[in-house]
N, C-alpha and C positions, 0 to 999 in steps of 0.2 A: 318416623321417617321424614327426612328433610326434603323440601322441594329443591329442584336444580338450582334456582337462583339463590336460595338460602344456602345451599351447599357451597356455591361459589363465594358468597360473602363470608361464610364461616371459615373456609379455607384461606381466603385472603386475610381475614382478621388474625388467623393463627400465624400466618407468615409475618404479618406486621408485628405481632407480639414477639415472635421469635427474633426478628431483626432488632427490635428494641432491646430485647434481653441480651443480644450479642453486642450491642453498641458499646457497652462498657465491659471491658474484659480485663480482669486483674487490676481494676482501679484506673485504667487508661481508656479514654474515649477512643474508639476504634471504628474505622470505616474502610470499606473496600471500593476500589474503582478498577474497571477493566478497560484497558487501552488497546485498541486494535492497531497494528502496524502493518501496512502493506505498501506495495509499490509497483509501478509499471516497470518495464524492462530496464535493467542496469541502473536502477535508481539508488542503490546503496543501502538496502534495507538492513542487511546484517551489520554493517558499520554503524548505522544509525542507532540500532538497539544497543550495541556494544558501547558506543560513546555516551548514550543517554544514561545507562546504568552506571558506567564508570564515573560520570560527573555527579550523579546523585549520591554515590557512595563517598566521594571525596569533597563535593560541594565547594570547590575552590574557584570555579569558573562560571558561576551562575548569578551574575550581578542583576539580571533583569527578571529573576524569579523572586517574587516579592517575599516569600517566606524566608529566603536566604538573606536578601538585602536588608530586611527589617530586623535581622538578628533573632528571629523566632525559630529557625531551623536548629535542631539538636544533632541528629545523626540518622543514618540509614544503614540497613543491613539486608542481605539476602535471606530469604525464608523459603521453606519447602513450598512448592507450588500446590494449589488446591485441587487441580485436576490430574489425577494419577494416570489417566489414559492418554495424556498429551505429552509428546516428547519435550524434554527440557531444552531450552536455548543454551547452546554450548558457549557460554560467556568466556570461560577461561581459555578455551582453545582459540577463540577469535581475538582476545586480548594478546595472547602469546604470538599470534601471527603479526599483529601490528607493532608490538613492543619488543620483539626478539632481536637477535643480532643481525638478522637479515629481514628487515621489515617488509611485509607484503600484504596485499589486500586479502582478507579471508575468503574462503570458499563460500559461495552463496548457499543459502538454505533452500531445500527442495520441497519442504512441506510445512505443516503447522508446528509451532513450538511455543513454549511458554516459560516465563520467569516471574517470580514474585519478589518484590522489593518493598520492605516496610520502612516508612519514614516517620520519625518521631519529631514533633514540633509543638510549639506553644500556640494555641488558637488565638486568632485575632477577633473572631466573631464573639459577641457578648454571650450568646446562648451556650456555645461550646465552652467558653472560658468559665462560665458559671458552673457547668456540670463538672468539669475537670480542667485543671490548669495545663495538663500535658495530653496531647492527642497522638494517635497513630493512624497514618494512611497506608493501607496495603495496596500497592500498585501491582496489578496483574497485567503483564505485557503479553499480548497474544500476537505472535508474528506469523503471517500467512501469505501465500503467494498471491500476487496481484491478479492472476488469471482466475482465482476463486472468486474474487470480488466481481470480475467481469462476467462470471457465470450467473450471478443473481438475477439480472434482467431476463434470463431464459424462463424464469418462473412465470412470466406474463406473456410468453410467446408460444404459439402453437408450433408444431413441427413444420407446417407449411409456411408460416410466417418467417421462422428462423431460416429455413432453407432458402426462401426467396431473397432475403437480405444477404445471406452469406454467399450465395451464387452471384449476386450482383456485385458484391465487393471483390470476389475472386476473379471476376472478369475485367477488372480495372487495373491499370498500371499502379504500382509495380507487381501486384499480386498475380496478374495474368500469366506472366512467365513462370512464376513459382508454382502455379496450380495447373500447369499444362497437362501433366500426366493424369491427375485426378479428373480434370474436365474431359480429357480424352476418353477415359473410362466411362464417364457419364454418357458420352455420345454413343456408346456401344450397347447400352443396356436399356431395357424396358421396365420402368418402375412398376407397371401393372402386371408384369410376368410373375409366375409363382416364385416365392422366396426360396433361395438356395443359400445355405450357410457359407459355402465357399465364395460365392459372389459378394455376399455381405462383408466378409472378412477382407476380400480384395479391395472393395471400395473404401472400407474403414482404414486400411493400411495406407492407401494412396492419399487419403485425406489427412491422415496423421503425418505422413511425410511432408505434405504441403504446409501444415502448421509448424513443423520443425524448421522448414525452410524459411517461413516468415520470422520465426524467432531468431534464426541465424543471420537474417538479412542485414546488409549494411544500411538499409533504410529505417532500421530501428522500429519495425512494425510492432505495435503494442496490442492491437485488438486480436486476441487469440481465443477462440471458443470452439469446443468446450475446453476448459483449462486442464482437466485431468488427462486429456489426450497427450499433453506434453510432459506431465508429471504424474504418471499412472501409479507409481508406488507398487504395492502388491496386487493392483488390479489389472496389470498388463495382461492382455489377451482375454479379459473377462468380457462376456456379452454386453455388459454396461458400456464398454468403450468400443463396441463393434457396430457402429452406425456412421452415417454421414448424410449431409444434406442431399436432397433429391429434387429435381425439377417437377413442376406440375402441382396437382392438388391431390386430395385424399383418394386412394385407390382401394379396391376391394380386399376383403379378408383373405389372408394367405399370400398376398402379393409382397414383393420386395419392399414397396412403399410402406405397407402395413407393418412389416417387421422392423424397418428403420424407425418408424414412428413409435412403435412400442418401446424400443430400446432408448429412444430419446426421452420418452416420458419416464422410463425407469431411471435413467440418469438423473433427471430432475428430481424425482421423488427420493431416490436413495442418497445421492451425493450432494446436490444443490440444496434441497430442503433439509437434508441432514446437517450440512454445514451451517445453514441459517439457524436451525433450531438449537444445535449444540454449541455454537460459538458466536456467530454474528449477532443474533438477536439478544445475546447476553452482554454485548459490549456497551459501555457508557460513552466512550469517546473514540475517535478514529483519526489517524493521520494517514494520508496517501502521499507517497514520495514519487516524484516525477523527474526524470532526467531530461529537462527541457533543452539543455545544451546539446545533448546527444541527438535529440530530434532535429535541432538546427543543423548539426553536422550531416545528418542523413538527407537533408534536402526537403523540398515541398511535400513529397509523398509521405515522408516520415512525420512531418508536422501535421498533415491532414489526418493521418491514421491516429496519431496521438490525440488530436482534438476529439475524434469520434470515440476513442476509448475513454477519455475523460468524461464525456457526456454520458456514456453508459455507466461509468463508475459512480456517477452522482445519483442514478436512479434509485438505488436502495435506501437513500437517505431522505426520501420524500415523505416520510411518515411523521414529521413534526417533532416537537420538543417534549422533554420529559415533564411529567407532572405527578401529583400524588397518586393518581390512579395507576399510572405506569409503575410507580414504585411498589404498589401492592400487587399488581398483576403481571409485571414484566417490564424490563427496561427498554428504552429506546435511545439510540445515539442522538445526542442533542448538540454536539460540537464536532465539526469536521474541519481538519486543517489539511489543505493541499500545499505541499512544500516542494519548491524547485530546489533540487539538491545540487551539490558540487559548485556552490556559489564561489568557492575559492579558486575556481578555474578561470575566473575573469577578475579584472581589477575592481576594487571596492566601489568605485563610482558607478559601476555597471549593475550593482545589485538591485537598485530600484527598477531599472529597465527589465531585469530578469523577472522580478515579481510582477511588474505590469504586464509582461508578455503572458505569464501564467494566468493572470487575472482575466485577460482577454480570452484565453483558451477555455475557461470555465464559466465565463460571465453569463451566457444565455441560460445554462442549466442551473446555476446556483441561485438565480433569482427566484425560481420556483421553490427551492428548498427554504430560502429565507421567508418566503410568503407563508410556508407551512409552520414556521417557528423555529427551525433549527439554525444554529449559528455556523456560518461557513467563512473561513478565512484563508488567505493565501500568504505565502512567505517565501523568501529566498534564504536558504540555509546551507551550511556545510557541517555535517556531523563530525568530520575530522578535517581540520584546516591543514592543508599540505603545501600552501604557497604563501608568499608575502607580496603585497602591492608595492611596487617601486616605480620611481620616475626615471625615464631614460630619454636621452636626446637622440633624435633621428632626423637628419637633414634639416637641422635648425628648429625642429619642433619638439616640444616636451610631451612625451607620451607616457601614460600610466600603463605599466606593464605588470606581469606577475613573474615572480622568481620562485622556482622549485625544480625538482628533479623529474623530468618527463619519463613516462613509462618507456623502458628500453634504453635509457641513458644512465650514466653512472656519476654525473656531477650536476650541480645546480645550473640552470639556464634561465636567462631573462627573455621572456617572450611577450610579444604584443598580440593578445588574443583576438583583437577586433572588436567591433561594436555590435551590441545586441539590437536587432530591429525593433522598431516601435510597435509593430503589428504582428499578429499571428501569421499573416500571410507574408510570403517573401516579397521584398521590395520589387517594384516593376523593373524588368530587365535583368534581375538577378535570379537565375535558376540554379546556379551551382551551389553546393553545400558550403557551410562555414567550416572552420577548422579549429574548434576549441579542443585543446589537447588535454589528455589525462596525465595525472602526476602520481608518483609513488608516495607512500606514507613518509613523513619526516623520519630521519634516522635516530633522533634522540628521545623518542617517546617513553623509553624505559625509565627515564629520569623524572618524568612528570609526576608530581605529587598532588597537584591541584585538580587533576582530571584532564582528559584528552582535550587539546585545543579545538575550538569549534567556531562557527559563525551562527549566532542567533538560536542555538539550541535551547538556551534559557528562555528566550522569548516564545519559542514553540511550547515549552513546558508551561509557561505562565498562561497561555491561551488554553491549553488542554487540561491543566490541573489546578490552576491558580485558585479557582473558587472552592475546590475541595480543601485547600490548605489555608483557608481563612479561619 
């Protein structure tokens, strides 16, 4: 009979030997990496995954991905995904939407999905090259809603703590108007009164309506918790999604408060911990996509809400870097990239300003992550480049503008999108939103044989995967 500690070491050693045995498959050095892809509202998650895979399959537009620029890259191909219970990312449908005779942005994904892409390359690292001159990296892309990431901090919050924070946020502009019906209901109930299912369902429905209103808001409100309330799937009307924040502190057994608290804890245990254990804890790398320009368009409230959402999204990464013990007993995300998307909506000279603005939005929170050992980077990207930077003269001034087909128009237009502010706060005296416009996909993508045009997608891949491809 083995002691518990010996059991753990024995099992870990078995896993180590198993991984070592799997490392060489069919004479080819083979390694797996799981990349998590998520994004805050309207960040272009579906387009990002589609463009990433298309470019890795064709490898014609990746000059800053070292394995390609050094000539060591051989080929990529799609493979069956390893998790049969996770829906497949519908790559072909999304590519058809972008490259068809009537190009349009694909429908957003509403839940988790997965795709596996295998890359064959010649190793640069001496040890790998000694074992085998050709290697394979299996890239598993896990695409999941940003609200699920924002749910992870709930694991460290009691129902009372979460309620107090949520109620405080709901009482501030612009959420105060959106939450009026729900907060009006709160004023009519007694949390200490005996629990009634009808009352609980009424409160949960009003709170869910409030979250949907936040999601639809022109202020681009990003902080939406719990995330499954707006994307319930087959859990619609389940007791797990039938609770809402309540004022005050813990009340007696059998009270409405106790019922809501029990369901909150059940939500955390079943859905949040379930996602963490089944998917998030198995990720090796993570990219978080952010529509910073959309937040600027929405005004100071949108920027403030996004800043808070980003700070919360950094919480799950405070567990440090990977090491040999993590390899034996479980992985940890050791590289996180925060990417400001839609960089093509501003002139190229503004890209650094866009990145610096994102840098300021996450600077306080990411310093703690770096202290723990994980690498965190920011970048301005466009997964699909839909404009060109041009110079136009206006009233004797040379302006750098963008040329593309704005949404709702049928011909190319030259636009001056304005200047991105230097700080995360709006400049003094400017309370009105910006007006960065959205553009349609280019009309000639079907003829692209080198991969969908992009901005810095290869640099993002180098940060996220470059060390695996050495």
